[in-house]
C-alpha positions as CSV (number, residue, x, y, z in Angstrom):
1,M,8.1,14.6,38.0
2,N,8.3,10.9,37.6
3,S,9.8,10.1,34.2
4,S,10.0,6.3,34.6
5,I,8.2,4.0,32.2
6,S,6.7,0.6,32.8
7,P,8.7,-2.6,31.8
8,A,6.1,-3.3,29.1
9,E,6.5,0.2,27.6
10,A,10.3,-0.2,27.7
11,K,10.2,-3.5,26.0
12,K,7.9,-2.1,23.3
13,Q,10.4,0.8,22.6
14,L,13.4,-1.6,22.6
15,D,11.5,-3.9,20.1
16,R,10.8,-0.9,17.8
17,I,14.5,0.1,17.9
18,A,15.4,-3.5,17.0
19,D,13.0,-3.3,14.0
20,I,14.5,0.0,12.8
21,Y,18.2,-0.6,13.3
22,P,18.8,-3.0,10.4
23,Y,17.5,-0.4,7.9
24,I,19.9,2.3,9.1
25,K,23.0,2.5,6.9
26,E,26.5,3.2,8.1
27,E,27.8,6.7,7.7
28,D,30.6,5.6,5.3
29,V,28.3,3.7,3.1
30,Q,27.2,5.6,0.0
31,S,23.4,5.6,-0.4
32,N,21.6,5.4,-3.7
33,D,18.8,7.8,-4.5
34,T,15.3,6.5,-4.2
35,V,11.9,8.0,-4.9
36,L,11.7,9.1,-1.2
37,T,15.2,10.7,-1.1
38,I,14.5,12.5,-4.3
39,L,11.4,14.0,-2.7
40,N,13.4,14.8,0.4
41,K,11.5,12.2,2.5
42,Q,12.7,9.9,5.2
43,F,13.1,6.2,4.3
44,H,10.5,5.3,6.9
45,D,7.9,8.0,5.9
46,E,4.8,5.8,6.0
47,N,2.5,8.4,4.3
48,A,5.0,9.1,1.5
49,I,5.4,5.3,0.8
50,S,1.7,4.8,0.9
51,D,1.0,7.7,-1.5
52,Y,3.6,6.4,-4.0
53,L,2.2,2.9,-3.8
54,A,-1.4,4.1,-4.3
55,Y,-0.2,5.9,-7.5
56,V,1.6,2.8,-8.8
57,L,-1.5,0.6,-8.2
58,N,-4.0,3.0,-9.6
59,P,-4.7,2.0,-13.3
60,N,-6.4,5.3,-13.9
61,V,-3.2,7.3,-13.4
62,N,-0.1,5.1,-13.4
63,G,0.3,4.9,-17.2
64,V,0.8,1.1,-17.3
65,G,-2.7,0.0,-16.6
66,I,-4.2,-2.8,-14.4
67,Q,-1.2,-5.2,-14.2
68,P,0.4,-3.8,-11.0
69,L,-2.9,-4.1,-9.1
70,H,-3.6,-7.5,-10.7
71,N,-0.2,-8.8,-9.4
72,L,-0.9,-7.4,-5.9
73,L,-4.2,-9.2,-5.8
74,Q,-2.5,-12.5,-6.6
75,L,-0.7,-12.1,-3.3
76,I,-3.9,-11.5,-1.3
77,T,-6.7,-13.3,-3.1
78,P,-5.8,-15.0,-6.4
79,S,-9.4,-15.8,-7.2
80,V,-10.2,-12.1,-7.7
81,E,-9.6,-11.2,-11.3
82,V,-9.3,-7.6,-12.5
83,T,-9.1,-6.3,-16.0
84,D,-8.8,-2.9,-17.8
85,A,-12.6,-2.9,-18.3
86,D,-13.3,-3.0,-14.5
87,N,-14.2,0.1,-12.5
88,V,-11.3,0.4,-10.0
89,Q,-11.2,3.0,-7.3
90,I,-8.2,3.5,-4.9
91,E,-8.6,5.8,-1.9
92,R,-6.0,6.8,0.7
93,E,-7.0,7.3,4.3
94,Y,-10.6,6.2,3.8
95,P,-12.8,7.3,6.7
96,F,-15.4,5.0,8.1
97,P,-18.5,6.7,9.3
98,P,-19.5,7.5,12.0
99,S,-16.3,6.6,13.9
100,N,-14.1,8.4,11.3
101,R,-11.5,5.7,11.8
102,R,-9.2,5.6,8.7
103,I,-7.8,2.7,6.8
104,D,-4.6,3.4,4.9
105,F,-5.9,2.0,1.5
106,L,-9.3,1.1,0.3
107,I,-9.6,-0.5,-3.1
108,T,-13.0,-1.2,-4.6
109,I,-13.6,-3.1,-7.8
110,N,-17.0,-2.9,-9.7
111,D,-19.0,-2.4,-6.5
112,E,-18.3,-6.1,-5.9
113,T,-15.0,-6.4,-4.1
114,A,-13.5,-4.2,-1.3
115,I,-9.9,-4.6,-0.2
116,A,-8.6,-2.9,3.0
117,I,-4.8,-2.4,3.3
118,E,-3.3,-1.4,6.6
119,H,0.3,-0.2,6.2
120,K,2.8,-0.2,9.1
121,V,6.4,0.7,8.6
122,F,7.7,0.7,12.2
123,A,4.7,1.8,14.2
124,P,3.0,-0.9,16.2
125,E,-0.6,-1.9,15.7
126,H,-2.9,0.1,18.1
127,K,-5.2,-1.6,20.5
128,N,-8.0,-3.4,18.6
129,Q,-7.2,-1.3,15.5
130,T,-7.5,-4.0,12.9
131,S,-10.5,-5.6,14.7
132,H,-12.3,-2.3,14.4
133,Y,-11.4,-2.1,10.7
134,E,-12.9,-5.5,10.2
135,T,-16.1,-4.4,11.8
136,D,-16.1,-1.2,9.8
137,M,-15.5,-3.0,6.5
138,Q,-18.3,-5.4,7.1
139,K,-20.7,-2.7,8.0
140,A,-19.7,-0.5,5.0
141,F,-19.2,-3.1,2.4
142,G,-19.9,-6.7,3.5
143,A,-23.5,-5.8,4.4
144,K,-24.0,-4.5,0.8
145,G,-22.8,-7.8,-0.6
146,Y,-19.2,-6.9,-1.4
147,R,-16.5,-9.5,-1.1
148,V,-14.2,-8.1,1.6
149,E,-10.5,-8.8,1.7
150,Y,-7.7,-7.5,4.0
151,M,-4.0,-7.0,3.7
152,F,-1.3,-6.1,6.4
153,L,1.7,-4.5,4.7
154,T,5.0,-4.2,6.7
155,P,8.7,-4.1,5.7
156,D,9.2,-7.7,6.9
157,G,5.8,-9.2,6.4
158,K,4.9,-9.2,10.1
159,K,1.7,-11.0,11.0
160,C,-1.2,-8.9,12.4
161,G,-1.7,-9.9,16.0
162,K,-5.3,-8.9,16.3
163,L,-7.0,-10.1,13.1
164,Q,-6.0,-13.4,11.5
165,G,-7.8,-12.6,8.3
166,L,-5.3,-10.0,7.2
167,A,-2.8,-11.4,4.7
168,P,0.7,-10.4,5.8
169,I,2.7,-9.0,2.9
170,S,6.3,-7.8,3.1
171,Y,8.0,-5.2,1.0
172,H,10.0,-7.9,-0.7
173,H,6.9,-9.8,-1.8
174,L,5.2,-6.5,-2.9
175,V,8.2,-5.3,-5.0
176,T,8.7,-8.7,-6.6
177,A,5.0,-8.8,-7.6
178,L,5.2,-5.2,-9.0
179,K,8.4,-6.0,-10.9
180,N,6.6,-8.7,-12.8
181,A,4.2,-6.2,-14.2
182,P,5.1,-5.7,-17.9
183,I,5.6,-2.1,-19.1
184,R,3.3,-1.1,-21.9
185,K,4.8,0.8,-24.7
186,K,2.9,3.9,-25.6
187,K,1.7,4.2,-29.1
188,R,3.6,6.7,-31.2
189,S,1.6,9.7,-32.1
190,H,1.5,10.5,-35.8
191,L,1.6,14.2,-36.6
192,P,-0.4,15.4,-39.6
193,A,1.6,16.1,-42.7
194,H,1.5,19.9,-42.3
195,G,2.8,19.5,-38.7
196,R,6.0,17.6,-39.6
197,C,9.4,19.2,-39.9
198,G,11.3,18.7,-43.1
199,K,11.2,19.5,-46.8
200,N,7.9,19.8,-48.6
């Protein structure tokens, strides 16, 4: 059995090792807990990171409203405004019919704007992957009059080699934008008089 690999494949694997190596901590360095480690996930678990990000961005469930999504949009397309009154939907692994190709995130706003986010931690872009996504997005949304935007999310903000229209965003840029989202204080609930503790 011939187990040799081509020079091109060897270079691809070496490049991937070079990408991963800086994120591996030394054994004697104490690591801090993160959302991923608490959930017993690997630091490079792409699906776990994507699921958590989808939760943070979703104003319907995150508990802080529209501001995280608004700040993200400022990185991609500042001219798109979003408010609490808007109808925002965020879907993970959205399938495009009839090919069933799946984009990591699909964000739609008021049946007017559709944003596709492709997330790569260390995996390389597959052949013509993002080009296919552009075609699928235009068929599914552009043809219906939606404004279509694209984002390519990677740890270091790597540019997409296949589709120039994807805005390259790094984790640093993303986290900085999300940190700027103010935390809303929840209103204190007032118990009726008969439900309070204390003397009558």
